[in-house]
Structure formats: structure tokens, C-alpha cells
C-alpha positions in Angstrom: 1.3 33.7 55.3 0.3 36.4 52.8 0.9 36.8 49.1 1.9 40.4 48.6 0.4 41.8 45.4 2.1 44.9 44.0 0.5 48.2 43.2 -1.7 48.3 40.1 0.7 50.7 38.5 3.4 48.0 38.4 1.8 46.1 35.5 4.8 43.8 35.0 4.4 42.4 38.4 0.6 42.1 38.5 0.6 38.6 37.0 1.0 35.4 39.0 4.2 34.1 37.6 3.6 30.6 39.0 0.3 30.3 37.1 1.9 31.6 33.9 4.7 29.0 34.3 2.2 26.2 34.8 0.2 27.4 31.8 3.3 27.5 29.6 4.4 24.0 30.7 0.9 22.6 30.0 0.6 24.3 26.6 4.0 23.1 25.5 3.3 19.5 26.7 -0.1 19.3 25.0 1.3 20.8 21.8 4.1 18.3 21.8 1.7 15.4 22.4 -0.5 16.4 19.5 2.6 16.9 17.2 3.8 13.4 18.2 0.4 11.7 18.0 -0.7 13.1 14.6 2.6 12.6 12.7 2.2 10.1 9.9 3.5 7.2 12.0 4.4 7.9 15.7 6.1 4.5 16.0 8.9 5.7 13.7 10.1 8.5 16.0 9.5 6.4 19.1 12.3 4.1 18.1 15.0 6.7 18.9 13.3 8.9 21.6 14.6 8.5 25.1 12.2 6.7 27.3 11.3 9.6 29.5 10.7 11.9 26.5 8.6 9.3 24.9 6.5 8.8 28.0 6.1 12.6 28.3 4.8 12.7 24.7 2.5 9.7 25.1 0.8 11.1 28.2 0.9 14.8 27.4 -2.9 14.9 27.1 -3.3 14.7 30.9 -2.1 18.3 31.2 -5.4 19.6 29.8 -7.1 19.5 33.3 -4.2 21.7 34.6 -5.4 24.5 32.2 -9.0 24.1 33.3 -8.0 24.3 37.0 -6.0 27.5 36.2 -9.1 28.9 34.4 -11.3 28.0 37.4 -8.8 29.8 39.7 -8.5 33.0 37.6 -12.1 33.7 36.7 -13.5 34.2 40.2 -10.4 36.3 41.0 -11.6 38.7 38.4 -14.9 39.1 40.3 -13.2 39.4 43.7 -14.5 42.9 44.5 -16.6 43.6 41.5 -20.3 44.5 41.6 -22.4 41.6 40.6 -25.3 42.7 38.3 -26.8 41.4 35.1 -24.9 44.2 33.4 -21.5 43.4 35.0 -21.9 39.7 34.2 -22.7 40.5 30.6 -19.7 42.8 30.5 -17.6 40.0 31.8 -18.8 37.6 29.1 -18.3 40.1 26.3 -14.8 40.9 27.4 -13.9 37.2 27.5 -15.2 36.7 24.0 -13.3 39.7 22.8 -10.2 38.4 24.4 -10.5 34.8 23.0 -12.3 35.1 19.7 -9.9 36.9 17.4 -7.1 34.3 17.8 -9.7 31.5 17.6 -11.2 32.8 14.4 -7.8 33.4 12.8 -6.9 29.8 13.6 -10.1 28.7 11.9 -9.2 30.8 8.9 -5.8 29.3 8.7 -7.1 25.7 8.9 -9.6 26.5 6.1 -6.8 28.0 3.9 -4.7 24.9 4.5 -7.7 22.7 3.6 -8.0 24.6 0.3 -4.2 24.3 -0.4 -4.4 20.6 0.3 -7.3 20.1 -2.1 -5.8 22.3 -4.9 -2.1 21.5 -4.7 -1.9 18.2 -2.8 1.3 19.2 -1.0 0.1 17.5 2.2 -2.9 15.5 3.3 -6.1 17.4 4.4 -5.9 18.6 8.0 -9.5 17.6 8.5 -10.8 14.3 9.8 -14.0 14.5 7.8 -15.4 16.3 4.7 -15.9 20.0 5.3 -19.4 21.5 5.5 -20.8 25.0 5.9 -22.7 23.8 9.0 -19.4 22.7 10.5 -17.9 26.1 9.9 -20.9 27.9 11.2 -21.0 25.8 14.4 -17.4 26.8 15.1 -18.3 30.5 14.8 -20.8 30.2 17.7 -18.6 27.8 19.8 -21.1 25.0 19.4 -19.5 22.4 17.1 -19.5 19.7 19.8 -23.0 20.6 21.0 -24.3 20.3 17.4 -22.4 17.1 16.6 -19.8 18.5 14.3 -16.1 17.4 14.5 -13.6 20.0 15.5 -11.6 21.7 12.6 -8.4 21.5 14.7 -7.1 19.9 17.8 -7.7 22.0 20.9 -10.6 24.1 19.7 -13.0 22.1 21.8 -11.5 23.5 25.0 -12.3 27.1 23.9 -15.9 26.0 23.7 -15.7 24.5 27.2 -14.3 27.8 28.4 -17.2 29.7 26.9 -19.7 27.3 28.5 -17.9 27.7 31.9 -18.1 31.5 31.7 -21.8 31.3 31.1 -22.3 28.8 34.0 -20.1 30.9 36.3 -22.1 34.1 35.4 -25.4 32.4 36.2 -24.0 31.1 39.5 -22.9 34.6 40.4 -26.3 36.0 39.8 -28.0 33.2 41.7 -25.6 33.6 44.6 -26.2 37.4 44.8 -30.0 36.8 44.7 -29.8 34.2 47.6 -27.3 36.0 49.9 -25.7 39.2 48.6 -22.7 40.7 50.3 -22.7 44.6 50.4 -19.2 46.1 50.3 -18.7 49.8 49.9 -22.3 50.1 48.6 -21.8 47.3 46.0 -23.6 44.0 46.1 -21.3 41.1 45.4 -21.8 37.3 45.4 -20.8 35.3 48.5 -18.2 32.6 47.5 -19.6 30.4 50.3 -23.0 30.4 48.6 -21.2 29.9 45.2 -19.6 26.7 46.7 -23.0 25.4 47.9 -24.5 26.1 44.5 -21.7 24.6 42.5 -20.5 21.7 44.7 -23.3 19.3 43.8 -22.5 19.8 40.1 -18.8 19.3 40.7 -19.3 16.1 42.7 -21.6 14.7 40.0 -19.1 15.7 37.4 -16.3 14.1 39.3 -18.1 10.8 40.2 -20.5 10.2 37.3 -20.7 12.7 34.4 -17.0 12.5 33.5 -17.4 8.8 32.8 -20.2 9.3 30.3 -18.9 10.0 26.7 -22.3 11.3 25.7 -21.8 14.3 28.0 -18.4 15.1 26.6 -19.7 18.1 24.6 -21.0 19.8 27.8 -19.2 21.7 30.4 -20.6 19.5 33.2 -18.3 16.7 31.9 -15.3 18.8 32.9 -16.8 21.0 35.6 -15.0 19.3 38.5 -11.7 20.7 37.1 -13.0 24.2 37.0 -14.5 23.9 40.4 -11.2 22.7 41.9 -9.6 25.9 40.7 -12.4 28.0 42.1 -12.2 26.7 45.6 -8.4 26.9 45.4 -8.6 30.7 44.9 -11.4 31.3 47.4 -9.5 29.3 50.1 -6.3 31.3 49.5 -8.2 34.5 49.5 -9.9 33.6 52.8 -13.4 33.8 51.2 -14.2 30.3 52.3 -12.8 28.3 55.2 -9.6 26.4 54.3 -11.2 23.3 55.8 -13.6 23.4 52.8 -10.7 23.3 50.4 -9.2 20.3 52.2 -12.6 18.6 52.3 -12.7 19.1 48.5 -9.2 17.5 48.2 -10.4 14.6 50.3 -13.3 14.0 48.0 -11.0 14.0 45.0 -8.6 11.6 46.8 -11.6 9.3 47.6 -12.6 9.4 44.0 -9.1 8.3 43.0 -9.2 5.4 45.4 -12.5 4.3 43.9 -11.4 4.8 40.2 -8.0 6.0 39.3 -8.0 8.6 36.5 -4.8 10.3 35.3 -6.6 13.5 34.4 -8.1 13.8 38.0 -4.6 13.3 39.4 -3.2 16.1 37.2 -6.0 18.5 38.2 -5.5 17.7 41.9 -1.7 18.1 41.7 -2.1 21.4 39.9 -4.5 22.6 42.6 -2.2 21.6 45.4 0.8 23.2 43.7 -1.1 26.5 43.3 -2.4 26.3 46.9 1.1 25.6 48.3 2.6 28.4 46.3 -0.1 30.8 47.5 0.2 29.7 51.2 4.0 30.1 51.1 3.8 33.5 49.4 5.4 32.4 46.1 2.7 32.8 43.5 4.7 35.8 42.1 8.1 34.2 42.0 8.0 30.4 41.6 8.5 29.4 38.0 9.5 33.0 37.2 11.9 31.8 34.6 12.1 33.8 31.3 11.5 30.9 28.9 8.6 29.6 31.0 7.0 33.0 31.3 7.4 33.4 27.6 5.6 30.1 27.0 2.9 31.2 29.5 2.4 34.5 27.6 1.9 32.7 24.2 0.3 29.6 25.6 -3.2 30.3 24.2 -1.8 31.1 20.8 0.3 28.0 20.9 -2.6 25.8 22.0 -4.7 27.1 19.1 -2.2 27.1 16.2 0.2 24.2 16.8 -1.9 21.5 15.1 -2.3 23.4 11.8 1.4 24.3 11.6 2.7 20.9 12.7 0.4 19.0 10.3 2.0 20.9 7.4 5.6 20.7 8.6 5.6 17.0 9.5 3.7 15.8 6.4 5.9 17.9 4.0 9.0 16.7 5.9 8.0 13.1 5.5 7.2 13.7 1.8 10.7 15.2 1.2 12.2 12.2 2.8 10.4 9.8 0.5 7.6 8.9 3.0 10.0 6.5 4.9 12.2 8.6 7.2 14.6 7.0 9.6 13.7 7.2 13.3 16.2 10.0 13.7 14.8 11.9 10.7 11.2 11.5 12.0 12.3 12.9 15.4 13.9 15.8 13.6 10.7 16.5 11.8 8.9 16.6 15.2 11.4 19.0 16.6 11.1 21.3 13.5 7.3 21.1 13.8 7.4 22.2 17.4 9.9 25.0 16.7 7.7 26.2 13.8 4.6 26.1 16.1 6.3 28.2 18.7 7.4 30.8 16.1 3.9 30.9 14.6 2.3 31.2 18.1 4.6 34.1 18.8 3.4 35.9 15.7 -0.3 35.1 16.4 0.2 36.5 19.9 1.9 39.7 18.8 -0.5 40.4 15.8 -3.8 39.1 17.2 -3.9 37.9 20.8 -2.2 40.9 22.5 -4.3 43.5 20.7 -7.4 41.5 21.6 -6.4 41.6 25.2 -6.0 45.3 25.0 -9.5 45.7 23.4 -11.0 43.5 26.1 -9.4 45.6 28.9 -10.8 48.8 27.4 -14.3 47.4 27.7 -14.0 46.8 31.5 -16.4 49.0 33.4 -14.7 51.1 36.2 -17.4 49.9 38.6 -16.4 46.3 37.8 -12.7 46.7 38.4 -10.9 45.8 41.6 -7.8 47.0 43.3 -5.1 44.3 42.9 -3.3 45.7 46.0 -6.1 44.3 48.2 -5.7 40.7 47.0 -4.5 38.4 49.8 -3.9 34.7 49.7 -3.2 33.1 53.0 
């Protein structure tokens, strides 16, 4: 079965709606988890939340691997028919930084402004877990706060650093693959995904079976690389760039890992991969989860992921303060709902004013020799 990809001129249909829906659900769940976890006292609101909603909030963190799998799926797709050279890889890295950085930097600025307001006016507690230093701020500007041992200024920023590390690792793997066994298509040398799998699989297995259990490796992409790799093989199998048996062998390794040591985050990553693969095989990547509110959440998911903690920190703490610091369970739950709604509104504004223009700037930097015709994309 094939996934029919529309003509490039039909920009509204070029996106995989199923991925956007998954991304939106993941971002909403993670934001809700953070808002719940970091309220002044989560036990208060827990007293009146329905059991299923409370469980959804408590375990919302397991959706992070879903976002990493989606990233692992999308990034190799962008190189599907592109020429692989040092210049094209550098162009890819620059475009990704242009796409991600403005929203990331604006979020940093907002957190720093809130920190200043907290210190001067004491309307709400500091949003930071430790005293602020110039080294901490500088480390964030180069996406290296975890690598340099500084705490993150806001929840969720660490994943942007992981993304940047993954882009660099993927670019290096592309160049190595092209050097080992290039594929020449229409006069362009591209990387062979089969060689990419052989290069990356050992890292992924080590990440899955050992490195993800070592907290000292948490600042490095190798700690999470198995999630990215799972997304990579999902796309390549759907696109017939690798045998589908390789994908099912990867799934088998992941299942064996779960039999040996059950980890919820590995389960979430595997379920996300299987869902994407099934949607692709059945030809529904473009219409499953194509619901307006989910697609809206998918569109603003990056902005929501970045900004929700700063907004919710102010809203929940100010709300609790207005209620005398001892709200009822119902009042505490209302504060959570208002914090989430405020986060969504702010994420929308961040998307419109910063993220969307950044995406347009990044698109303008794309070399014509690096682009691919979306009409040729097949999955299944």
C-alpha cells in the first residue's frame, strides 16, 4: 500500500497530519504534566481530579520519547533525495538552528524577565531552581547547559539541546555513509540508508540497553539516541529504503529489551513508532488524526513546549496567592486549568510572532540542489 503525497503546490496537504496530531497530543500532555507537577502542592488538586485524568497528569512525562521518535522520522525524510555534501549538511544544520533558535531565545528572555520581576516585586516565587549566573545564561545560548553542568532555566529546554546534538550526529553519519557507499541519483551523490543503519545501529543498541540507564550520560544525545533511531528506521522502512524485515528486527530488539527491563519511556517510543508505521502502511499518514484542534496543537506544539512552564509558574503561584495560599482542591484544579489555557494562548502568540516567521526564514535558506520533490515520496 502506498501513501499518496500531493503535489508540492498544495502546501496545505504536504504535512503528515498523523504526525502533527501525535506531536500535538504529546506537547499537550507534557505541558499538562509540568503544570501539575510544579504547582505549589500537586496533592491539593489531586483530591478532586478524576482518576484517569490524574493518572494522565502523573505519567505525562512518558510522551517525551514520542517527540524524539517523530524527530527521528522527519529529519531523514528531509534528506530523502538531497545531495549529501559538507555544504548541504552545513546548510541543513543552519536551517534547523534558524528554525528553532528564535522561539528558544525568546523563551529564555521571558524567563529572565520573570526572574527579575520575582526579585524586584515578589509577586511570585522565582521560576529558577538555583541562583542565576552569567555562565548559566551563556551556556543556554550555545545549547550546552547540560553539557557544562548548568541547570536548565525552564522545563523542556533540555530537549532542544538534544535535538541539536542529534542533528550534528545525523549530519556526521550522512557524510560517513556517503564516503563508505554513496548512491548516485540523477548525478547527485546521496547517502545509503542501509549504510546509515549499519553505522547507527550499534549506537542505538548501546543506548537502548546500557547508556539510557546511566544518569551520568543524561546530558548527551547517546542517552536518548535509541528513540531517534527508532524514528529513522520507521521512515526508511516505509519509504522502502531499507527492507521492512530490518524494521521488524528493530521492533523485536526493543521488545526483548522490555522483557529484560520494563521502561515506560521505551514502551511509549515503540508504540509511537508502530502507530506511525501502521498509518503509513495503510495509507493514512495524511488523514488520521486530521482533527482541527489536534492539528492546531501540532502547529503550536514547539511553542507550547517551550513557553508553558514560564506562563504556568506565574499563573498558578499568583492564583494560589490570591486564594490565601490554601485553595480548596476544586480551586487548585481551576488554577491548573487556567494555567493550561494561558499557556495555550501564549504559545499561539509565540508561534504567530516568532516561530512561523522563523520557519519562513529557514525555508528561504534551503539550497535548490538540496530540495526534493514531495510528489515522489512513497511509504509502503
